GULUM-393909 format. One record per residue (C-alpha): x, y, z; residue number from 1. Coordinates in nm, 2 decimals, padded with zeros to 4 digits, always signed. Example, Ala and Ser with C-alpha at 12.3 -4.5 7.8 and 13.67 -1.06 7.14 Angstrom:
BEGIN
NODE       x       y       z  resi
NODE  +01.23  -00.45  +00.78     1
NODE  +01.37  -00.11  +00.71     2
// end
This chain:
BEGIN
NODE       x       y       z  resi
NODE  +08.72  -05.29  +00.12     1
NODE  +08.64  -05.65  +00.16     2
NODE  +08.95  -05.90  +00.22     3
NODE  +09.06  -06.14  +00.00     4
NODE  +08.92  -06.50  +00.06     5
NODE  +09.22  -06.74  +00.15     6
NODE  +09.17  -07.11  +00.08     7
NODE  +09.39  -07.37  +00.24     8
NODE  +09.65  -07.33  +00.49     9
NODE  +10.02  -07.17  +00.44    10
NODE  +10.30  -07.42  +00.45    11
NODE  +10.60  -07.29  +00.64    12
NODE  +10.93  -07.41  +00.47    13
NODE  +11.18  -07.59  +00.68    14
NODE  +11.53  -07.43  +00.69    15
NODE  +11.78  -07.64  +00.49    16
NODE  +12.08  -07.78  +00.66    17
NODE  +12.36  -07.69  +00.45    18
NODE  +12.70  -07.84  +00.56    19
NODE  +13.01  -07.65  +00.63    20
NODE  +13.29  -07.63  +00.37    21
NODE  +13.52  -07.86  +00.59    22
NODE  +13.25  -08.14  +00.60    23
NODE  +13.20  -08.11  +00.22    24
NODE  +13.58  -08.11  +00.16    25
NODE  +13.62  -08.43  +00.38    26
NODE  +13.34  -08.61  +00.19    27
NODE  +13.49  -08.51  -00.15    28
NODE  +13.84  -08.62  -00.04    29
NODE  +13.74  -08.98  +00.01    30
NODE  +13.69  -09.04  -00.36    31
NODE  +13.97  -08.79  -00.48    32
NODE  +14.26  -08.82  -00.25    33
NODE  +14.51  -09.09  -00.12    34
NODE  +14.50  -09.20  +00.24    35
NODE  +14.80  -08.98  +00.31    36
NODE  +14.65  -08.69  +00.15    37
NODE  +14.33  -08.72  +00.35    38
NODE  +14.54  -08.74  +00.67    39
NODE  +14.70  -08.39  +00.57    40
NODE  +14.34  -08.28  +00.50    41
NODE  +14.27  -08.38  +00.87    42
NODE  +14.55  -08.18  +00.99    43
NODE  +14.42  -07.84  +00.81    44
NODE  +14.05  -07.89  +00.92    45
NODE  +14.18  -07.95  +01.29    46
NODE  +14.38  -07.64  +01.25    47
NODE  +14.09  -07.41  +01.13    48
NODE  +13.84  -07.57  +01.37    49
NODE  +13.93  -07.73  +01.69    50
NODE  +14.29  -07.60  +01.69    51
NODE  +14.17  -07.23  +01.65    52
NODE  +14.45  -07.18  +01.40    53
NODE  +14.71  -07.27  +01.65    54
NODE  +15.01  -07.43  +01.48    55
NODE  +15.15  -07.57  +01.81    56
NODE  +14.84  -07.73  +01.93    57
NODE  +14.78  -07.90  +01.58    58
NODE  +15.13  -08.03  +01.55    59
NODE  +15.13  -08.17  +01.90    60
NODE  +14.78  -08.34  +01.85    61
NODE  +14.91  -08.53  +01.52    62
NODE  +15.27  -08.57  +01.64    63
NODE  +15.44  -08.38  +01.34    64
NODE  +15.65  -08.08  +01.34    65
NODE  +15.53  -07.71  +01.30    66
NODE  +15.75  -07.70  +00.98    67
NODE  +15.57  -07.97  +00.82    68
NODE  +15.24  -07.82  +00.90    69
NODE  +15.33  -07.49  +00.77    70
NODE  +15.45  -07.64  +00.45    71
NODE  +15.11  -07.80  +00.38    72
NODE  +14.90  -07.50  +00.49    73
NODE  +15.08  -07.30  +00.22    74
NODE  +15.04  -07.56  -00.03    75
NODE  +14.66  -07.62  +00.05    76
NODE  +14.42  -07.48  -00.22    77
NODE  +14.05  -07.54  -00.15    78
NODE  +13.95  -07.55  -00.51    79
NODE  +14.23  -07.80  -00.59    80
NODE  +14.24  -08.08  -00.35    81
NODE  +14.50  -08.25  -00.53    82
NODE  +14.74  -08.00  -00.41    83
NODE  +14.75  -08.21  -00.07    84
NODE  +14.91  -08.51  -00.28    85
NODE  +15.29  -08.57  -00.27    86
NODE  +15.48  -08.43  -00.56    87
NODE  +15.66  -08.67  -00.80    88
NODE  +16.03  -08.73  -00.67    89
NODE  +16.14  -08.84  -01.01    90
NODE  +16.44  -08.65  -01.10    91
NODE  +16.43  -08.39  -01.39    92
NODE  +16.73  -08.53  -01.56    93
NODE  +16.75  -08.92  -01.58    94
NODE  +17.05  -09.13  -01.63    95
NODE  +17.09  -09.23  -01.98    96
NODE  +17.27  -09.49  -02.19    97
NODE  +17.62  -09.36  -02.16    98
NODE  +17.75  -09.59  -02.45    99
NODE  +17.77  -09.42  -02.79   100
NODE  +17.67  -09.61  -03.10   101
NODE  +18.03  -09.62  -03.21   102
NODE  +18.14  -09.76  -02.88   103
NODE  +17.85  -10.02  -02.89   104
NODE  +17.95  -10.15  -03.25   105
NODE  +18.31  -10.17  -03.15   106
NODE  +18.25  -10.35  -02.84   107
NODE  +18.00  -10.61  -03.01   108
NODE  +18.25  -10.68  -03.25   109
NODE  +18.55  -10.74  -03.01   110
NODE  +18.32  -10.96  -02.81   111
NODE  +18.21  -11.17  -03.08   112
NODE  +18.58  -11.23  -03.20   113
NODE  +18.68  -11.31  -02.85   114
NODE  +18.39  -11.47  -02.66   115
NODE  +18.62  -11.64  -02.43   116
NODE  +18.78  -11.29  -02.29   117
NODE  +18.62  -11.10  -02.00   118
NODE  +18.55  -10.74  -01.97   119
NODE  +18.89  -10.66  -01.82   120
NODE  +19.08  -10.82  -02.12   121
NODE  +18.84  -10.66  -02.38   122
NODE  +18.92  -10.33  -02.22   123
NODE  +19.29  -10.39  -02.30   124
NODE  +19.20  -10.49  -02.65   125
NODE  +18.98  -10.21  -02.72   126
NODE  +19.26  -09.97  -02.62   127
NODE  +19.51  -10.14  -02.85   128
NODE  +19.25  -10.15  -03.15   129
NODE  +19.13  -09.81  -03.12   130
NODE  +19.37  -09.60  -02.92   131
NODE  +19.09  -09.49  -02.67   132
NODE  +19.03  -09.59  -02.32   133
NODE  +18.67  -09.72  -02.21   134
NODE  +18.56  -09.85  -01.88   135
NODE  +18.49  -10.20  -01.81   136
NODE  +18.15  -10.09  -01.68   137
NODE  +18.05  -10.00  -02.04   138
NODE  +18.17  -10.32  -02.17   139
NODE  +17.97  -10.51  -01.92   140
NODE  +17.65  -10.32  -02.00   141
NODE  +17.69  -10.38  -02.37   142
NODE  +17.74  -10.77  -02.31   143
NODE  +17.42  -10.77  -02.10   144
NODE  +17.21  -10.58  -02.32   145
NODE  +17.29  -10.77  -02.64   146
NODE  +17.33  -11.11  -02.43   147
NODE  +17.66  -11.18  -02.58   148
NODE  +17.74  -11.47  -02.35   149
NODE  +17.94  -11.78  -02.46   150
NODE  +17.67  -12.02  -02.39   151
NODE  +17.32  -11.86  -02.41   152
NODE  +17.12  -12.16  -02.29   153
NODE  +17.34  -12.20  -02.00   154
NODE  +17.31  -11.82  -01.90   155
NODE  +16.93  -11.83  -01.95   156
NODE  +16.91  -12.14  -01.74   157
NODE  +17.09  -11.97  -01.44   158
NODE  +16.92  -11.64  -01.48   159
NODE  +16.59  -11.82  -01.46   160
NODE  +16.69  -12.03  -01.15   161
NODE  +16.79  -11.70  -00.98   162
NODE  +16.46  -11.53  -01.08   163
NODE  +16.25  -11.82  -00.96   164
NODE  +16.45  -11.90  -00.62   165
NODE  +16.32  -11.82  -00.30   166
NODE  +16.49  -11.53  -00.14   167
NODE  +16.73  -11.64  +00.14   168
NODE  +16.61  -11.57  +00.50   169
NODE  +16.88  -11.39  +00.69   170
NODE  +16.94  -11.45  +01.05   171
NODE  +16.99  -11.08  +01.15   172
NODE  +16.63  -11.02  +01.06   173
NODE  +16.50  -11.30  +01.31   174
NODE  +16.75  -11.27  +01.61   175
NODE  +16.49  -11.06  +01.81   176
NODE  +16.22  -11.33  +01.75   177
NODE  +16.45  -11.61  +01.83   178
NODE  +16.56  -11.46  +02.16   179
NODE  +16.20  -11.45  +02.27   180
NODE  +16.15  -11.84  +02.24   181
NODE  +16.34  -12.03  +02.52   182
NODE  +16.34  -12.38  +02.37   183
NODE  +16.59  -12.65  +02.31   184
NODE  +16.66  -12.73  +01.96   185
NODE  +16.50  -12.43  +01.81   186
NODE  +16.81  -12.31  +01.65   187
NODE  +17.13  -12.50  +01.55   188
NODE  +17.44  -12.33  +01.38   189
NODE  +17.65  -12.53  +01.16   190
NODE  +17.98  -12.44  +00.98   191
NODE  +18.26  -12.59  +00.81   192
NODE  +18.62  -12.53  +00.91   193
NODE  +18.89  -12.55  +00.64   194
NODE  +19.24  -12.66  +00.78   195
NODE  +19.54  -12.75  +00.56   196
NODE  +19.72  -13.02  +00.75   197
NODE  +20.09  -13.09  +00.61   198
NODE  +19.95  -12.94  +00.29   199
NODE  +19.64  -13.16  +00.26   200
NODE  +19.30  -12.99  +00.29   201
NODE  +19.10  -13.13  +00.56   202
NODE  +18.72  -13.02  +00.68   203
NODE  +18.59  -13.00  +01.02   204
NODE  +18.20  -12.97  +01.03   205
NODE  +18.09  -12.80  +01.34   206
NODE  +17.74  -12.75  +01.50   207
NODE  +17.62  -12.56  +01.82   208
NODE  +17.29  -12.55  +01.99   209
NODE  +17.21  -12.19  +02.03   210
NODE  +17.06  -12.20  +02.39   211
NODE  +17.27  -12.47  +02.56   212
NODE  +17.58  -12.45  +02.37   213
NODE  +17.58  -12.83  +02.31   214
NODE  +17.84  -12.90  +02.05   215
NODE  +17.91  -13.16  +01.79   216
NODE  +18.19  -13.18  +01.54   217
NODE  +18.34  -13.44  +01.30   218
NODE  +18.64  -13.46  +01.05   219
NODE  +18.60  -13.50  +00.67   220
NODE  +18.82  -13.53  +00.39   221
NODE  +18.62  -13.28  +00.18   222
NODE  +18.36  -13.03  +00.20   223
NODE  +18.10  -13.17  -00.07   224
NODE  +17.71  -13.17  +00.01   225
NODE  +17.75  -13.54  +00.05   226
NODE  +17.96  -13.50  +00.35   227
NODE  +17.75  -13.21  +00.49   228
NODE  +17.45  -13.44  +00.45   229
NODE  +17.62  -13.71  +00.66   230
NODE  +17.70  -13.48  +00.92   231
NODE  +17.35  -13.35  +00.93   232
NODE  +17.19  -13.70  +00.96   233
NODE  +17.44  -13.76  +01.26   234
NODE  +17.33  -13.44  +01.44   235
NODE  +16.97  -13.51  +01.38   236
NODE  +17.00  -13.86  +01.53   237
NODE  +17.19  -13.73  +01.84   238
NODE  +16.96  -13.41  +01.89   239
NODE  +16.68  -13.67  +01.88   240
NODE  +16.52  -13.49  +01.59   241
NODE  +16.51  -13.16  +01.79   242
NODE  +16.60  -12.93  +01.51   243
NODE  +16.36  -12.66  +01.41   244
NODE  +16.59  -12.43  +01.23   245
NODE  +16.94  -12.45  +01.11   246
NODE  +17.18  -12.16  +01.06   247
NODE  +17.47  -12.18  +00.79   248
NODE  +17.67  -11.94  +00.58   249
NODE  +17.64  -11.94  +00.19   250
NODE  +17.87  -12.20  +00.11   251
NODE  +17.80  -12.46  -00.17   252
NODE  +17.86  -12.74  +00.10   253
NODE  +17.51  -12.65  +00.25   254
NODE  +17.34  -12.68  -00.09   255
NODE  +17.24  -12.99  -00.29   256
NODE  +17.18  -13.30  -00.09   257
NODE  +17.22  -13.11  +00.24   258
NODE  +16.94  -12.87  +00.15   259
NODE  +16.72  -13.16  +00.03   260
NODE  +16.77  -13.35  +00.35   261
NODE  +16.68  -13.04  +00.54   262
NODE  +16.34  -13.02  +00.35   263
NODE  +16.28  -13.40  +00.39   264
NODE  +16.35  -13.36  +00.77   265
NODE  +16.13  -13.05  +00.79   266
NODE  +16.42  -12.83  +00.88   267
NODE  +16.40  -12.45  +00.80   268
NODE  +16.71  -12.31  +00.66   269
NODE  +16.84  -11.95  +00.74   270
NODE  +17.17  -11.79  +00.63   271
NODE  +17.43  -11.54  +00.74   272
NODE  +17.49  -11.23  +00.53   273
NODE  +17.78  -11.26  +00.29   274
NODE  +18.12  -11.20  +00.46   275
NODE  +17.96  -11.13  +00.79   276
NODE  +18.11  -11.36  +01.06   277
NODE  +17.94  -11.17  +01.34   278
NODE  +17.61  -11.32  +01.24   279
NODE  +17.74  -11.65  +01.38   280
NODE  +17.95  -11.54  +01.68   281
NODE  +17.89  -11.83  +01.90   282
NODE  +18.00  -12.10  +01.65   283
NODE  +18.29  -11.88  +01.53   284
NODE  +18.43  -11.88  +01.90   285
NODE  +18.36  -12.27  +01.91   286
NODE  +18.56  -12.31  +01.57   287
NODE  +18.85  -12.14  +01.76   288
NODE  +18.81  -12.33  +02.07   289
NODE  +18.82  -12.66  +01.88   290
NODE  +19.14  -12.57  +01.73   291
NODE  +19.31  -12.42  +02.05   292
NODE  +19.20  -12.68  +02.30   293
NODE  +19.19  -12.99  +02.09   294
NODE  +19.39  -12.98  +01.76   295
NODE  +19.68  -12.80  +01.90   296
NODE  +19.72  -13.07  +02.18   297
NODE  +19.61  -13.35  +01.96   298
NODE  +19.85  -13.65  +01.93   299
NODE  +19.68  -13.80  +01.62   300
NODE  +19.61  -13.47  +01.42   301
NODE  +19.43  -13.50  +01.11   302
NODE  +19.65  -13.75  +00.91   303
NODE  +19.39  -14.04  +00.97   304
NODE  +19.02  -13.92  +00.95   305
NODE  +18.91  -14.23  +01.17   306
NODE  +19.17  -14.17  +01.45   307
NODE  +19.10  -13.80  +01.43   308
NODE  +18.72  -13.86  +01.49   309
NODE  +18.80  -14.10  +01.79   310
NODE  +19.01  -13.84  +01.96   311
NODE  +18.77  -13.56  +01.86   312
NODE  +18.47  -13.75  +02.00   313
NODE  +18.66  -13.80  +02.35   314
NODE  +18.72  -13.41  +02.36   315
NODE  +18.36  -13.33  +02.29   316
NODE  +18.25  -13.55  +02.57   317
NODE  +18.49  -13.33  +02.80   318
NODE  +18.36  -13.01  +02.63   319
NODE  +18.00  -13.10  +02.69   320
NODE  +18.01  -13.26  +03.03   321
NODE  +18.32  -13.12  +03.21   322
NODE  +18.43  -12.79  +03.07   323
NODE  +18.27  -12.51  +03.23   324
NODE  +18.11  -12.25  +02.99   325
NODE  +18.15  -11.88  +03.08   326
NODE  +17.82  -11.77  +02.90   327
NODE  +17.64  -12.03  +03.10   328
NODE  +17.75  -11.91  +03.42   329
NODE  +18.03  -12.16  +03.43   330
NODE  +17.80  -12.47  +03.41   331
NODE  +17.87  -12.72  +03.14   332
NODE  +17.65  -12.73  +02.85   333
NODE  +17.47  -13.05  +02.96   334
NODE  +17.44  -12.92  +03.32   335
NODE  +17.27  -12.63  +03.19   336
NODE  +17.04  -12.83  +02.96   337
NODE  +16.96  -13.06  +03.24   338
NODE  +16.87  -12.76  +03.47   339
NODE  +16.64  -12.58  +03.21   340
NODE  +16.50  -12.83  +02.99   341
NODE  +16.54  -13.20  +03.08   342
NODE  +16.41  -13.21  +03.43   343
NODE  +16.44  -13.57  +03.58   344
NODE  +16.27  -13.75  +03.87   345
NODE  +16.39  -13.63  +04.22   346
NODE  +16.51  -14.01  +04.29   347
NODE  +16.76  -13.96  +03.99   348
NODE  +17.10  -13.81  +04.14   349
NODE  +17.29  -13.57  +03.91   350
NODE  +17.51  -13.86  +03.81   351
NODE  +17.28  -14.17  +03.80   352
NODE  +17.43  -14.31  +03.48   353
NODE  +17.81  -14.33  +03.46   354
NODE  +17.91  -14.51  +03.14   355
NODE  +18.28  -14.49  +02.97   356
NODE  +18.40  -14.72  +02.69   357
NODE  +18.77  -14.83  +02.70   358
NODE  +18.97  -14.62  +02.45   359
NODE  +19.12  -14.92  +02.29   360
NODE  +18.78  -15.07  +02.19   361
NODE  +18.65  -14.75  +02.05   362
NODE  +18.79  -14.83  +01.71   363
NODE  +18.52  -15.10  +01.68   364
NODE  +18.24  -14.85  +01.74   365
NODE  +18.36  -14.61  +01.45   366
NODE  +18.25  -14.71  +01.10   367
NODE  +18.50  -14.69  +00.81   368
NODE  +18.24  -14.52  +00.59   369
NODE  +18.12  -14.19  +00.70   370
NODE  +17.78  -14.23  +00.52   371
NODE  +17.70  -14.56  +00.70   372
NODE  +17.42  -14.49  +00.91   373
NODE  +17.33  -14.87  +00.97   374
NODE  +17.45  -15.02  +01.30   375
NODE  +17.73  -15.26  +01.26   376
NODE  +17.62  -15.50  +01.54   377
NODE  +17.91  -15.72  +01.50   378
NODE  +18.16  -15.44  +01.58   379
NODE  +17.93  -15.32  +01.84   380
NODE  +17.94  -15.65  +02.04   381
NODE  +18.31  -15.69  +02.00   382
NODE  +18.37  -15.34  +02.15   383
NODE  +18.08  -15.35  +02.39   384
NODE  +18.29  -15.37  +02.73   385
NODE  +18.11  -15.13  +02.96   386
NODE  +18.24  -14.99  +03.29   387
NODE  +17.95  -14.91  +03.50   388
NODE  +17.91  -14.78  +03.86   389
NODE  +17.71  -14.55  +04.05   390
NODE  +18.00  -14.44  +04.26   391
NODE  +18.22  -14.38  +03.96   392
NODE  +18.24  -14.01  +03.87   393
NODE  +18.41  -14.06  +03.53   394
NODE  +18.16  -13.89  +03.28   395
NODE  +17.85  -13.76  +03.46   396
NODE  +17.54  -13.81  +03.27   397
NODE  +17.18  -13.74  +03.34   398
NODE  +16.89  -13.98  +03.22   399
NODE  +16.73  -13.74  +02.96   400
NODE  +17.06  -13.61  +02.82   401
NODE  +17.23  -13.95  +02.82   402
NODE  +17.16  -14.05  +02.49   403
NODE  +17.34  -13.74  +02.34   404
NODE  +17.66  -13.81  +02.55   405
NODE  +17.67  -14.18  +02.50   406
NODE  +17.64  -14.13  +02.14   407
NODE  +17.88  -13.87  +02.13   408
NODE  +18.14  -14.08  +02.32   409
NODE  +18.09  -14.37  +02.07   410
NODE  +18.13  -14.14  +01.78   411
NODE  +17.84  -14.32  +01.57   412
NODE  +17.50  -14.23  +01.49   413
NODE  +17.31  -14.55  +01.57   414
NODE  +17.34  -14.85  +01.79   415
NODE  +17.52  -14.88  +02.14   416
NODE  +17.82  -15.09  +02.21   417
NODE  +17.74  -15.32  +02.47   418
NODE  +17.38  -15.28  +02.41   419
NODE  +17.32  -15.66  +02.40   420
NODE  +17.50  -15.70  +02.71   421
NODE  +17.29  -15.45  +02.88   422
NODE  +16.95  -15.59  +02.75   423
NODE  +17.06  -15.95  +02.90   424
NODE  +17.14  -15.78  +03.24   425
NODE  +16.81  -15.62  +03.24   426
NODE  +16.64  -15.95  +03.17   427
NODE  +16.85  -16.12  +03.44   428
NODE  +16.75  -15.86  +03.70   429
NODE  +16.39  -15.88  +03.61   430
NODE  +16.41  -16.26  +03.66   431
NODE  +16.54  -16.22  +04.03   432
NODE  +16.26  -16.31  +04.28   433
NODE  +16.36  -16.03  +04.52   434
NODE  +16.45  -15.69  +04.42   435
NODE  +16.72  -15.56  +04.65   436
NODE  +16.83  -15.19  +04.67   437
NODE  +17.16  -15.26  +04.48   438
NODE  +16.96  -15.44  +04.19   439
NODE  +16.70  -15.15  +04.21   440
NODE  +16.96  -14.88  +04.14   441
NODE  +17.14  -15.10  +03.88   442
NODE  +16.80  -15.14  +03.70   443
NODE  +16.74  -14.77  +03.71   444
NODE  +17.08  -14.71  +03.56   445
NODE  +16.99  -14.95  +03.28   446
NODE  +16.64  -14.82  +03.22   447
NODE  +16.82  -14.49  +03.12   448
NODE  +16.99  -14.67  +02.83   449
NODE  +16.64  -14.78  +02.70   450
NODE  +16.61  -14.47  +02.44   451
NODE  +16.97  -14.56  +02.31   452
NODE  +16.91  -14.96  +02.30   453
NODE  +16.61  -14.96  +02.07   454
NODE  +16.58  -15.33  +02.10   455
NODE  +16.51  -15.31  +02.47   456
NODE  +16.21  -15.10  +02.43   457
NODE  +15.99  -15.41  +02.51   458
NODE  +16.13  -15.41  +02.87   459
NODE  +16.02  -15.08  +02.97   460
NODE  +15.70  -15.17  +03.11   461
NODE  +15.82  -15.46  +03.31   462
NODE  +16.09  -15.27  +03.45   463
NODE  +15.86  -14.99  +03.56   464
NODE  +15.64  -15.25  +03.72   465
NODE  +15.92  -15.41  +03.93   466
NODE  +16.06  -15.06  +04.04   467
NODE  +15.72  -14.96  +04.15   468
NODE  +15.66  -15.28  +04.35   469
NODE  +16.00  -15.24  +04.51   470
NODE  +15.94  -14.87  +04.60   471
NODE  +15.60  -14.94  +04.75   472
NODE  +15.75  -15.24  +04.96   473
NODE  +16.05  -15.02  +05.08   474
NODE  +15.91  -14.66  +05.12   475
NODE  +15.53  -14.73  +05.11   476
NODE  +15.48  -14.50  +04.82   477
NODE  +15.23  -14.53  +04.52   478
NODE  +15.43  -14.27  +04.31   479
NODE  +15.44  -14.42  +03.96   480
NODE  +15.77  -14.43  +03.76   481
NODE  +15.77  -14.28  +03.44   482
// end
């Protein structure tokens, strides 16, 4: 027989690459499952492939317990990938409205007849009227549900204000971040101490810098937001504007004008938790110290606000510059600040500037009105007698920290008693043809006062030139003076 003639060439079919079921399930899960369910599918795929059905190896690889892996292996159904989704945690029986219709009608009637009564008094009236006891919780729920408030407009306004207000930032959530930043003025703590002095309510506003423990305080007759605003302005001036975050409690004195001033000065407010004094332990300890070490030994007390502030200012000078602080390794707050934040030139000794104002003239530097932030130049010049001297170790100051301590000593927020006399002496020294060593030291002392005596700023450049010339002549150095 003849063979059949075959035309053309035979085509050999290539084998079709069929993905395995796990690859297919993985691709399907991307559109069907949530990320958490996809992760569980990866556990199961690893268990059946790489893990060789080893529960311990799979659990160790993914950092889960063997019990968890067993649970999802038993739940897994290849034909129903949704089996890997978490089941609803909604309870089978939900809590329902526990107030019956009869109770609801009775409560509404009693409330409308007695809008001035609260839930506790309405509970008593309900029992007298219907001889049945009812909880205050039910009465409160009915009042809220039907908005049975004396002034609906006022309630609605308060409700919207609470709803739209920004949530308060609590300090316990930021403590770890704050500890990592070592910067002067990052965080200040403020508080108001209420003291009844001979039956009269007095307020001591206190402030403490978190890192250096530099403290400031002032006595007021009341704790309104006007008084706290005045205290904040004084603190802001004394700190030379170095207040980034201010921490306070939830009192009303730190709202209103105080809050507006914080926003205007760019200061972020953070709050303590309600009834949690441990959120502000350092300032709470200072509040105790100010009562034990100043108020209990005070000869003036809190009868007269002005005299109390004068005496408190003297004590603050002692607290910040003389009293050793245990948490600062027994350095004073100003010594710690100088060592860590306010480095000065090597030519400045630790006590370059020593300025003290006679106690009898301090009253001229204190303003009658606590809100007055404008310098009273006449009072300043009357009380401007200065005791200077490099050798006198009365109140040790350093040039960068001098502004703080001088202003604390004065007890005012602006101006410098004796500033005009200091400026005149600068001009006299600059007019001398020869710069003696004694005059050079005097000029260095006076130069440190320039940040406080704002009207002597124009002399800074001339002072630097004269000091540089004197140094070159005496020591042959070209080191500039900053």
